TORKOL-4160 file (C-alpha; in steps of 0.2 Angstrom, whole numbers, padded with zeros to 4 digits, m for minus):
325
<pt num="1" X="m0182" Y="0099" Z="0128"/>
<pt num="2" X="m0175" Y="0085" Z="0116"/>
<pt num="3" X="m0173" Y="0098" Z="0102"/>
<pt num="4" X="m0163" Y="0110" Z="0114"/>
<pt num="5" X="m0152" Y="0095" Z="0119"/>
<pt num="6" X="m0149" Y="0091" Z="0101"/>
<pt num="7" X="m0144" Y="0109" Z="0097"/>
<pt num="8" X="m0133" Y="0111" Z="0112"/>
<pt num="9" X="m0124" Y="0094" Z="0108"/>
<pt num="10" X="m0121" Y="0100" Z="0090"/>
<pt num="11" X="m0114" Y="0117" Z="0096"/>
<pt num="12" X="m0103" Y="0108" Z="0109"/>
<pt num="13" X="m0097" Y="0096" Z="0096"/>
<pt num="14" X="m0093" Y="0110" Z="0084"/>
<pt num="15" X="m0084" Y="0119" Z="0097"/>
<pt num="16" X="m0073" Y="0104" Z="0102"/>
<pt num="17" X="m0069" Y="0102" Z="0083"/>
<pt num="18" X="m0064" Y="0120" Z="0081"/>
<pt num="19" X="m0053" Y="0119" Z="0097"/>
<pt num="20" X="m0045" Y="0104" Z="0090"/>
<pt num="21" X="m0041" Y="0113" Z="0074"/>
<pt num="22" X="m0035" Y="0128" Z="0084"/>
<pt num="23" X="m0022" Y="0117" Z="0092"/>
<pt num="24" X="m0015" Y="0112" Z="0075"/>
<pt num="25" X="m0015" Y="0129" Z="0067"/>
<pt num="26" X="0002" Y="0134" Z="0063"/>
<pt num="27" X="0010" Y="0117" Z="0065"/>
<pt num="28" X="0024" Y="0113" Z="0053"/>
<pt num="29" X="0026" Y="0095" Z="0046"/>
<pt num="30" X="0040" Y="0087" Z="0035"/>
<pt num="31" X="0033" Y="0073" Z="0025"/>
<pt num="32" X="0046" Y="0061" Z="0019"/>
<pt num="33" X="0040" Y="0048" Z="0005"/>
<pt num="34" X="0046" Y="0038" Z="m0010"/>
<pt num="35" X="0044" Y="0046" Z="m0027"/>
<pt num="36" X="0028" Y="0055" Z="m0032"/>
<pt num="37" X="0030" Y="0048" Z="m0049"/>
<pt num="38" X="0023" Y="0032" Z="m0040"/>
<pt num="39" X="0004" Y="0035" Z="m0042"/>
<pt num="40" X="m0001" Y="0028" Z="m0024"/>
<pt num="41" X="0012" Y="0040" Z="m0016"/>
<pt num="42" X="0007" Y="0055" Z="m0027"/>
<pt num="43" X="m0012" Y="0052" Z="m0023"/>
<pt num="44" X="m0008" Y="0049" Z="m0004"/>
<pt num="45" X="0003" Y="0065" Z="m0003"/>
<pt num="46" X="m0011" Y="0076" Z="m0011"/>
<pt num="47" X="m0025" Y="0069" Z="m0001"/>
<pt num="48" X="m0014" Y="0071" Z="0015"/>
<pt num="49" X="m0009" Y="0089" Z="0011"/>
<pt num="50" X="m0026" Y="0094" Z="0007"/>
<pt num="51" X="m0033" Y="0088" Z="0023"/>
<pt num="52" X="m0019" Y="0095" Z="0033"/>
<pt num="53" X="m0022" Y="0112" Z="0026"/>
<pt num="54" X="m0040" Y="0112" Z="0032"/>
<pt num="55" X="m0032" Y="0111" Z="0050"/>
<pt num="56" X="m0020" Y="0125" Z="0047"/>
<pt num="57" X="m0005" Y="0113" Z="0046"/>
<pt num="58" X="0009" Y="0117" Z="0034"/>
<pt num="59" X="0017" Y="0102" Z="0025"/>
<pt num="60" X="0034" Y="0102" Z="0017"/>
<pt num="61" X="0038" Y="0086" Z="0007"/>
<pt num="62" X="0054" Y="0078" Z="0003"/>
<pt num="63" X="0055" Y="0063" Z="m0009"/>
<pt num="64" X="0067" Y="0049" Z="m0013"/>
<pt num="65" X="0067" Y="0037" Z="m0028"/>
<pt num="66" X="0066" Y="0022" Z="m0017"/>
<pt num="67" X="0083" Y="0026" Z="m0011"/>
<pt num="68" X="0085" Y="0021" Z="0008"/>
<pt num="69" X="0102" Y="0030" Z="0010"/>
<pt num="70" X="0095" Y="0046" Z="0003"/>
<pt num="71" X="0080" Y="0045" Z="0014"/>
<pt num="72" X="0090" Y="0042" Z="0029"/>
<pt num="73" X="0100" Y="0058" Z="0025"/>
<pt num="74" X="0083" Y="0068" Z="0022"/>
<pt num="75" X="0077" Y="0062" Z="0039"/>
<pt num="76" X="0093" Y="0069" Z="0047"/>
<pt num="77" X="0091" Y="0085" Z="0038"/>
<pt num="78" X="0073" Y="0086" Z="0043"/>
<pt num="79" X="0078" Y="0084" Z="0062"/>
<pt num="80" X="0089" Y="0098" Z="0060"/>
<pt num="81" X="0075" Y="0109" Z="0054"/>
<pt num="82" X="0065" Y="0105" Z="0070"/>
<pt num="83" X="0048" Y="0104" Z="0063"/>
<pt num="84" X="0033" Y="0100" Z="0074"/>
<pt num="85" X="0032" Y="0083" Z="0067"/>
<pt num="86" X="0040" Y="0072" Z="0054"/>
<pt num="87" X="0028" Y="0061" Z="0044"/>
<pt num="88" X="0038" Y="0046" Z="0036"/>
<pt num="89" X="0035" Y="0033" Z="0023"/>
<pt num="90" X="0049" Y="0022" Z="0029"/>
<pt num="91" X="0058" Y="0014" Z="0014"/>
<pt num="92" X="0070" Y="0004" Z="0024"/>
<pt num="93" X="0068" Y="0000" Z="0043"/>
<pt num="94" X="0086" Y="m0002" Z="0045"/>
<pt num="95" X="0091" Y="0014" Z="0036"/>
<pt num="96" X="0079" Y="0025" Z="0046"/>
<pt num="97" X="0080" Y="0017" Z="0063"/>
<pt num="98" X="0095" Y="0028" Z="0069"/>
<pt num="99" X="0086" Y="0043" Z="0062"/>
<pt num="100" X="0071" Y="0039" Z="0072"/>
<pt num="101" X="0081" Y="0037" Z="0088"/>
<pt num="102" X="0089" Y="0054" Z="0085"/>
<pt num="103" X="0071" Y="0062" Z="0082"/>
<pt num="104" X="0065" Y="0055" Z="0098"/>
<pt num="105" X="0080" Y="0061" Z="0107"/>
<pt num="106" X="0077" Y="0078" Z="0100"/>
<pt num="107" X="0059" Y="0078" Z="0105"/>
<pt num="108" X="0052" Y="0078" Z="0087"/>
<pt num="109" X="0037" Y="0066" Z="0086"/>
<pt num="110" X="0037" Y="0055" Z="0070"/>
<pt num="111" X="0021" Y="0047" Z="0062"/>
<pt num="112" X="0023" Y="0033" Z="0050"/>
<pt num="113" X="0013" Y="0031" Z="0035"/>
<pt num="114" X="0010" Y="0018" Z="0021"/>
<pt num="115" X="0023" Y="0006" Z="0029"/>
<pt num="116" X="0029" Y="0000" Z="0046"/>
<pt num="117" X="0046" Y="0000" Z="0054"/>
<pt num="118" X="0051" Y="m0017" Z="0060"/>
<pt num="119" X="0055" Y="m0018" Z="0078"/>
<pt num="120" X="0052" Y="0001" Z="0079"/>
<pt num="121" X="0041" Y="0001" Z="0095"/>
<pt num="122" X="0042" Y="0017" Z="0104"/>
<pt num="123" X="0051" Y="0027" Z="0090"/>
<pt num="124" X="0035" Y="0034" Z="0083"/>
<pt num="125" X="0019" Y="0041" Z="0090"/>
<pt num="126" X="0008" Y="0032" Z="0078"/>
<pt num="127" X="0008" Y="0022" Z="0062"/>
<pt num="128" X="m0005" Y="0021" Z="0048"/>
<pt num="129" X="m0002" Y="0006" Z="0037"/>
<pt num="130" X="m0009" Y="m0008" Z="0027"/>
<pt num="131" X="m0011" Y="m0026" Z="0035"/>
<pt num="132" X="0002" Y="m0033" Z="0022"/>
<pt num="133" X="0001" Y="m0051" Z="0028"/>
<pt num="134" X="m0018" Y="m0050" Z="0026"/>
<pt num="135" X="m0015" Y="m0043" Z="0009"/>
<pt num="136" X="m0004" Y="m0057" Z="0004"/>
<pt num="137" X="m0017" Y="m0070" Z="0011"/>
<pt num="138" X="m0031" Y="m0062" Z="0001"/>
<pt num="139" X="m0020" Y="m0062" Z="m0015"/>
<pt num="140" X="m0018" Y="m0080" Z="m0013"/>
<pt num="141" X="m0037" Y="m0082" Z="m0010"/>
<pt num="142" X="m0041" Y="m0073" Z="m0026"/>
<pt num="143" X="m0028" Y="m0084" Z="m0035"/>
<pt num="144" X="m0036" Y="m0100" Z="m0028"/>
<pt num="145" X="m0053" Y="m0095" Z="m0033"/>
<pt num="146" X="m0048" Y="m0090" Z="m0051"/>
<pt num="147" X="m0039" Y="m0107" Z="m0053"/>
<pt num="148" X="m0054" Y="m0117" Z="m0046"/>
<pt num="149" X="m0066" Y="m0107" Z="m0058"/>
<pt num="150" X="m0056" Y="m0113" Z="m0072"/>
<pt num="151" X="m0058" Y="m0131" Z="m0066"/>
<pt num="152" X="m0039" Y="m0134" Z="m0063"/>
<pt num="153" X="m0034" Y="m0148" Z="m0052"/>
<pt num="154" X="m0015" Y="m0144" Z="m0052"/>
<pt num="155" X="m0007" Y="m0128" Z="m0055"/>
<pt num="156" X="0011" Y="m0120" Z="m0056"/>
<pt num="157" X="0011" Y="m0102" Z="m0050"/>
<pt num="158" X="0024" Y="m0088" Z="m0048"/>
<pt num="159" X="0025" Y="m0072" Z="m0039"/>
<pt num="160" X="0034" Y="m0056" Z="m0044"/>
<pt num="161" X="0037" Y="m0045" Z="m0029"/>
<pt num="162" X="0042" Y="m0028" Z="m0023"/>
<pt num="163" X="0059" Y="m0026" Z="m0014"/>
<pt num="164" X="0061" Y="m0042" Z="m0002"/>
<pt num="165" X="0075" Y="m0034" Z="0008"/>
<pt num="166" X="0063" Y="m0028" Z="0021"/>
<pt num="167" X="0046" Y="m0020" Z="0024"/>
<pt num="168" X="0030" Y="m0022" Z="0014"/>
<pt num="169" X="0035" Y="m0035" Z="0001"/>
<pt num="170" X="0041" Y="m0048" Z="0014"/>
<pt num="171" X="0025" Y="m0047" Z="0024"/>
<pt num="172" X="0014" Y="m0049" Z="0009"/>
<pt num="173" X="0024" Y="m0064" Z="0003"/>
<pt num="174" X="0023" Y="m0072" Z="0020"/>
<pt num="175" X="0004" Y="m0071" Z="0019"/>
<pt num="176" X="0004" Y="m0077" Z="0001"/>
<pt num="177" X="0015" Y="m0092" Z="0004"/>
<pt num="178" X="0006" Y="m0097" Z="0020"/>
<pt num="179" X="m0011" Y="m0097" Z="0012"/>
<pt num="180" X="m0005" Y="m0107" Z="m0004"/>
<pt num="181" X="0003" Y="m0119" Z="0008"/>
<pt num="182" X="m0014" Y="m0125" Z="0013"/>
<pt num="183" X="m0018" Y="m0130" Z="m0006"/>
<pt num="184" X="m0006" Y="m0145" Z="m0010"/>
<pt num="185" X="m0012" Y="m0145" Z="m0028"/>
<pt num="186" X="m0004" Y="m0128" Z="m0031"/>
<pt num="187" X="0015" Y="m0127" Z="m0032"/>
<pt num="188" X="0023" Y="m0110" Z="m0030"/>
<pt num="189" X="0038" Y="m0113" Z="m0043"/>
<pt num="190" X="0046" Y="m0096" Z="m0043"/>
<pt num="191" X="0047" Y="m0080" Z="m0033"/>
<pt num="192" X="0057" Y="m0065" Z="m0041"/>
<pt num="193" X="0061" Y="m0048" Z="m0033"/>
<pt num="194" X="0057" Y="m0034" Z="m0046"/>
<pt num="195" X="0059" Y="m0020" Z="m0032"/>
<pt num="196" X="0042" Y="m0013" Z="m0037"/>
<pt num="197" X="0048" Y="m0008" Z="m0054"/>
<pt num="198" X="0036" Y="m0012" Z="m0069"/>
<pt num="199" X="0049" Y="m0013" Z="m0083"/>
<pt num="200" X="0059" Y="m0025" Z="m0072"/>
<pt num="201" X="0043" Y="m0035" Z="m0069"/>
<pt num="202" X="0039" Y="m0036" Z="m0087"/>
<pt num="203" X="0057" Y="m0043" Z="m0091"/>
<pt num="204" X="0056" Y="m0056" Z="m0077"/>
<pt num="205" X="0039" Y="m0061" Z="m0083"/>
<pt num="206" X="0045" Y="m0064" Z="m0100"/>
<pt num="207" X="0059" Y="m0074" Z="m0094"/>
<pt num="208" X="0047" Y="m0085" Z="m0084"/>
<pt num="209" X="0036" Y="m0088" Z="m0099"/>
<pt num="210" X="0051" Y="m0094" Z="m0109"/>
<pt num="211" X="0057" Y="m0105" Z="m0094"/>
<pt num="212" X="0041" Y="m0114" Z="m0092"/>
<pt num="213" X="0035" Y="m0115" Z="m0110"/>
<pt num="214" X="0041" Y="m0133" Z="m0112"/>
<pt num="215" X="0031" Y="m0138" Z="m0096"/>
<pt num="216" X="0015" Y="m0131" Z="m0102"/>
<pt num="217" X="0017" Y="m0114" Z="m0095"/>
<pt num="218" X="0012" Y="m0106" Z="m0079"/>
<pt num="219" X="m0006" Y="m0106" Z="m0073"/>
<pt num="220" X="m0005" Y="m0090" Z="m0063"/>
<pt num="221" X="0006" Y="m0075" Z="m0058"/>
<pt num="222" X="0004" Y="m0064" Z="m0043"/>
<pt num="223" X="0011" Y="m0046" Z="m0046"/>
<pt num="224" X="0012" Y="m0037" Z="m0029"/>
<pt num="225" X="0003" Y="m0021" Z="m0035"/>
<pt num="226" X="m0007" Y="m0017" Z="m0050"/>
<pt num="227" X="0007" Y="m0008" Z="m0059"/>
<pt num="228" X="0017" Y="m0024" Z="m0058"/>
<pt num="229" X="0002" Y="m0035" Z="m0064"/>
<pt num="230" X="0000" Y="m0023" Z="m0079"/>
<pt num="231" X="0018" Y="m0026" Z="m0083"/>
<pt num="232" X="0015" Y="m0045" Z="m0082"/>
<pt num="233" X="0000" Y="m0043" Z="m0094"/>
<pt num="234" X="0011" Y="m0033" Z="m0106"/>
<pt num="235" X="0024" Y="m0047" Z="m0106"/>
<pt num="236" X="0010" Y="m0060" Z="m0109"/>
<pt num="237" X="0003" Y="m0050" Z="m0123"/>
<pt num="238" X="0020" Y="m0049" Z="m0131"/>
<pt num="239" X="0023" Y="m0068" Z="m0129"/>
<pt num="240" X="0006" Y="m0072" Z="m0136"/>
<pt num="241" X="m0001" Y="m0080" Z="m0120"/>
<pt num="242" X="m0019" Y="m0079" Z="m0118"/>
<pt num="243" X="m0026" Y="m0072" Z="m0101"/>
<pt num="244" X="m0041" Y="m0078" Z="m0091"/>
<pt num="245" X="m0047" Y="m0092" Z="m0080"/>
<pt num="246" X="m0048" Y="m0106" Z="m0092"/>
<pt num="247" X="m0036" Y="m0121" Z="m0093"/>
<pt num="248" X="m0021" Y="m0115" Z="m0104"/>
<pt num="249" X="m0024" Y="m0097" Z="m0100"/>
<pt num="250" X="m0013" Y="m0087" Z="m0088"/>
<pt num="251" X="m0022" Y="m0080" Z="m0072"/>
<pt num="252" X="m0015" Y="m0063" Z="m0066"/>
<pt num="253" X="m0018" Y="m0057" Z="m0049"/>
<pt num="254" X="m0013" Y="m0039" Z="m0043"/>
<pt num="255" X="m0015" Y="m0028" Z="m0028"/>
<pt num="256" X="m0016" Y="m0010" Z="m0022"/>
<pt num="257" X="m0032" Y="m0006" Z="m0032"/>
<pt num="258" X="m0025" Y="0005" Z="m0045"/>
<pt num="259" X="m0031" Y="0012" Z="m0061"/>
<pt num="260" X="m0022" Y="0000" Z="m0072"/>
<pt num="261" X="m0029" Y="m0015" Z="m0062"/>
<pt num="262" X="m0047" Y="m0008" Z="m0064"/>
<pt num="263" X="m0044" Y="m0006" Z="m0083"/>
<pt num="264" X="m0037" Y="m0023" Z="m0085"/>
<pt num="265" X="m0050" Y="m0031" Z="m0075"/>
<pt num="266" X="m0064" Y="m0023" Z="m0086"/>
<pt num="267" X="m0055" Y="m0029" Z="m0101"/>
<pt num="268" X="m0054" Y="m0047" Z="m0094"/>
<pt num="269" X="m0035" Y="m0048" Z="m0093"/>
<pt num="270" X="m0033" Y="m0047" Z="m0074"/>
<pt num="271" X="m0043" Y="m0058" Z="m0062"/>
<pt num="272" X="m0043" Y="m0048" Z="m0046"/>
<pt num="273" X="m0035" Y="m0034" Z="m0036"/>
<pt num="274" X="m0037" Y="m0029" Z="m0018"/>
<pt num="275" X="m0047" Y="m0015" Z="m0010"/>
<pt num="276" X="m0032" Y="m0006" Z="m0002"/>
<pt num="277" X="m0022" Y="0004" Z="0001"/>
<pt num="278" X="m0034" Y="0018" Z="m0005"/>
<pt num="279" X="m0025" Y="0036" Z="m0004"/>
<pt num="280" X="m0042" Y="0044" Z="m0004"/>
<pt num="281" X="m0045" Y="0037" Z="0013"/>
<pt num="282" X="m0028" Y="0034" Z="0020"/>
<pt num="283" X="m0021" Y="0052" Z="0017"/>
<pt num="284" X="m0036" Y="0062" Z="0025"/>
<pt num="285" X="m0037" Y="0049" Z="0039"/>
<pt num="286" X="m0018" Y="0051" Z="0043"/>
<pt num="287" X="m0020" Y="0070" Z="0044"/>
<pt num="288" X="m0035" Y="0068" Z="0055"/>
<pt num="289" X="m0025" Y="0057" Z="0067"/>
<pt num="290" X="m0011" Y="0070" Z="0067"/>
<pt num="291" X="m0023" Y="0084" Z="0071"/>
<pt num="292" X="m0029" Y="0074" Z="0085"/>
<pt num="293" X="m0011" Y="0071" Z="0092"/>
<pt num="294" X="m0008" Y="0090" Z="0091"/>
<pt num="295" X="m0024" Y="0093" Z="0101"/>
<pt num="296" X="m0018" Y="0082" Z="0115"/>
<pt num="297" X="m0029" Y="0067" Z="0111"/>
<pt num="298" X="m0023" Y="0049" Z="0112"/>
<pt num="299" X="m0020" Y="0041" Z="0095"/>
<pt num="300" X="m0018" Y="0022" Z="0091"/>
<pt num="301" X="0000" Y="0016" Z="0090"/>
<pt num="302" X="m0005" Y="0007" Z="0074"/>
<pt num="303" X="m0020" Y="0011" Z="0063"/>
<pt num="304" X="m0024" Y="m0001" Z="0050"/>
<pt num="305" X="m0029" Y="0007" Z="0034"/>
<pt num="306" X="m0043" Y="0004" Z="0021"/>
<pt num="307" X="m0053" Y="m0012" Z="0026"/>
<pt num="308" X="m0046" Y="m0026" Z="0014"/>
<pt num="309" X="m0056" Y="m0037" Z="0003"/>
<pt num="310" X="m0053" Y="m0045" Z="m0014"/>
<pt num="311" X="m0060" Y="m0035" Z="m0029"/>
<pt num="312" X="m0066" Y="m0046" Z="m0043"/>
<pt num="313" X="m0079" Y="m0045" Z="m0057"/>
<pt num="314" X="m0093" Y="m0047" Z="m0043"/>
<pt num="315" X="m0089" Y="m0030" Z="m0035"/>
<pt num="316" X="m0078" Y="m0021" Z="m0047"/>
<pt num="317" X="m0091" Y="m0008" Z="m0051"/>
<pt num="318" X="m0091" Y="m0002" Z="m0032"/>
<pt num="319" X="m0072" Y="0001" Z="m0033"/>
<pt num="320" X="m0070" Y="0007" Z="m0050"/>
<pt num="321" X="m0070" Y="0026" Z="m0046"/>
<pt num="322" X="m0061" Y="0025" Z="m0029"/>
<pt num="323" X="m0047" Y="0014" Z="m0036"/>
<pt num="324" X="m0044" Y="0024" Z="m0052"/>
<pt num="325" X="m0030" Y="0036" Z="m0045"/>
């Protein structure tokens, strides 16, 4: 009897899953993102598309080179095409909000990925994004741990960020500052906006090294993702600055768990990164939630992506493969 029950349950589960996919078959989605030259966006897009295809969903992607005005126009164009859903990585809350309102009026559901829309309640059917405040807090935790490991009793630190106009970077900086504020022996001496661009990050880092050289240099810098951390490391190498935890060395913290961060950590040049976002998890999960939506299921208004933790030498091996995208 138990065996029969298990078999019937398995058959029922398979039938429900097949029905859920059947409801999604033939649906058309327009995916609006930043540039696929960005490794995270590229990896997310491929993972999302692959999973959507298994449910019979067709995905058409439009990209913008981190240009909010262009994305706003693309959003209007997508609304005119009347897809079954628009999946949007919002580059600017202010720029996309009017389009989101028009999509809602047109009866086109919007699902947000990678980033949230500020004050966007009711304008999307769901959002899958990182807890960016937590990300900033954990970056600060990693920096504090690294500074303490080197026995430093006072420290001058800096942050080079993504675009601070709105969105991801301000939330990460909020968490970073809040955590550092609890450590009076650490002084955040400078924050500079590099708009997520590694060459700009490298230039800013070089200027910081020159500025603080007469004061004994900086003790640590937070690059808001691993590509930016890599640019900081390149600038340090060019300036002849030693990297590490010891007094007199520069401690570098990244984020985003990218291939460059893993490589630099293995080489001892970067102290830590963070475990998310992970496109290999986030892309398929977003596609699953959208399939559920098409099947008439209730989905969360906000789904927090990959569980976050600090990635350092102690757990590097367990993340080396999944973060190397």
